[in-house]
N, C-alpha and C positions, 0 to 999 in steps of 0.2 A: 377551638376544638379541645375537648377534654382528653387527657392522656391517662390511661389506667395502667398501673404497674402490676405485673405478675411476678411476685417474689417466689420463684420456683426453687425447689430443692431437688436434688437428684432422686426423685421418688422412690451416693454412694458417695509409722513412717520412720528411728535409727538412721542417721545420716550415712550415705554411701554414694560414692561416685563410680561404683562398679556395677556388677550384675545385680538385677532386681530381686530375684527370688533366693531365699536362703532356707534350705530345708533343715529344720531343727532336729527332727527325729523321725523315725518311720511311722510313729503314731500321732504326730501332730501336723498342723497345717504349715505350709511354707509361708513365711511372712514376706509380704511384698513391701519393699521400701522404695522401689523405683520401677517405673514402667508405665504403660499406656493400655487402658481398657477401652475397647470400641463396642458401642451398642447400636443396634438398629432399633428404631421406634416405629411401631405400626399399630393400626387400628383394626379391630375385628367387629363386623356388624353381624348380628344374629347369634344364636346360641346352639344351633344344631349342626349337623354334618355339612349343610349347605352354606354355613357361615362364610362370608367373604372377607378375606384378609387383604387389607390395603397396605402392601409392603412399603416401608419407608415413608408412608403418608404422614407420619409424625416427625420425620426428620431423623437426625442422628444425635447421639450423645457420646462424647469422648472424655474420659477421665485420665488426667496425667498426674502421676505421683512422683515425688522426689523428696526424700527425707521427711521433714515436717510440713512440707507444702503439698497441696493438692489443687487441681484446677479441673472444673467440670464445664465443658462447652456443650450447649444444646443449640442445635441449628435446624430450622425448617424454613419454608418459604415466607413465613410471616415475621419471624424475629430471630435474633441471635442473642444468647445470654451466656455469659461466662461467670463462674463463681470461683474466686481465688481465695484459698483458705491457708492461713499460717497458723497451724495448730499450736505451735510453741508460744507465739505471741498473743494468740487469741484474736487475731484480726481477720476480718472477712471483707472482701470487695466484690460487689456485683457490677458487672459491665453489661449494659443492656442496649440493644439497638432495636427500636420499635417505631414504626411509622416514620422513618427518616430521621428520628431523634436518637441521640446517644447520651446515656446516663451512666454515671459512676456512683454507686450507693455504698457508703461506708458503714460497716457494722462492727460492733465489738462482741465479745463472747455472750454477754447478757442479751443483746439483740438477736443473736443467732439462736440462742436457746428459746427465746420467745417465739421467733418465727417458726421453730420446729416443735413447739410445745405439744402439739397434738400427737406426736410420736412417742412421747414419754410413757413409760410403763405399759408398753404394748404387750398384748397377750399373743403367745405363739403356740400353735398346734402343729406338731410335726406329723407328716403323712408317711405312707409306705410306698409312694410312687417315686421312681427314679428315672432319670434320662441323662443322656450325654449332651452337653452344650460346649461347643468350642474345644472338645477334647477332654473335658473334665466331667467326672461322675457327679451328678447333682440330685439332691433330695428335695422333695416338695414340702412346703410348710405354708400355713395360712396365718398371716399377721393381722390382728384386729386392733385398731387404734381406739383411743378413748372417746372419740366422737362417733363411734359406731361403724365407721368405714373400715374396709379390710383390703388386703392385697394378698394374692396368691403368688408365692415365690418358689423358685428353684435355686438352691445354694449348694456350693461345693465346700466340703471340709478340707479339700486339698490346698486351698489358698485362703489367706486372710490378709487384709491390708493392715499395715503397722498402725496407722491412725485412721479413724473411720468417720470423720465429720462429713465426708462427701456422700456417705450412705446413712445419714442420720436416722432415717426411718427404720433401718434394719440393723442398727448397731448391736442389738441383742442376739442376732442370728449367729450361730457358731461357725461362721465361714463367710466366704465372699458370695454375695447374691449375684447370680448369673442371669436371672430372668425374673421380672416381676410384672404382674398384671393387675390392673385396677379398672373398675367400671367408671365410665364417664358418660352420663346420660344413657343412651341406648347402644353405646359402643364400649368396647374394652380397649384400653391402651396398654401396650406391652413394650417393655424395654428388654432386649435380649442381647447378650454378649455375642458378637460375631468373631472376635479374636482378641488375644492379649499379647502385647509385645513387652519383652523384658529388656529392651534396649535402653540405654542411658537417655534421660530427658534433659534437654538443655535448660540451664537456669533462666535464660531469657523467656522461657515459656510463662514464668510467673511474674514478669515485669508488667507494670501498669503503663498505659498510654500516657504520653506527656501532654497531649492536647486533644481537642475535638469532643470532649465529654463534659456534660454539665455535672458537677460534683454536688452531691447532697447527702445528708445524714439519713439514717434509717427512719427517724421521727419525721423528717420532711417528706420522705417517700410515702409514709403512712397517711399523712395529711392529704397528699395528692390522691391517693387511693380512695380515701373517704369522700373527697369531693366528686370523684368519678363515679361512685356507686349511687 
């Protein structure tokens, strides 16, 4: 049976062991150096008022931030993926559970940039639409990537992550992206923040499992992808 790897990115740091948000001034964003951001993922079928929203049909995404470390966990009924990023060292680890198999894929900064190359030099058009998401005032923008695909986002200028590798696609947005929507076939997939916790994140959150995973390099994972296509 061929295994196809989906190298997903989150379609989303100043060391501190205390409170996460630090307000710099009345006119700037609060920098998040530690905390947890919770997203619901859902699909929408149709483009009119009768469009059906399949709440949580896409699972959930959880982003944990601590200093120079970030961890993105995406979970649904089919798979579980965790991306652990050490922004200071430039090391990225992908933990994937798919079809009963567990994999640990090791990437360096060059691999990570290659994996996310479609998001470089994205064009941003800011809109005049605003809405409240999880208690934060958010502005709409449309981000168009160099392959022609685009994503409609709502972002808040009230918050911004200290380091932004976990939201690589939107790193040029002047604030934290609270919601993003992308077309997938005849559906739209939406990531929307449900809440943000500013509690301390334990260091153990970023530790790797000691066993149970097949370890491979980024190049090895690409070779398996190519054989599966």
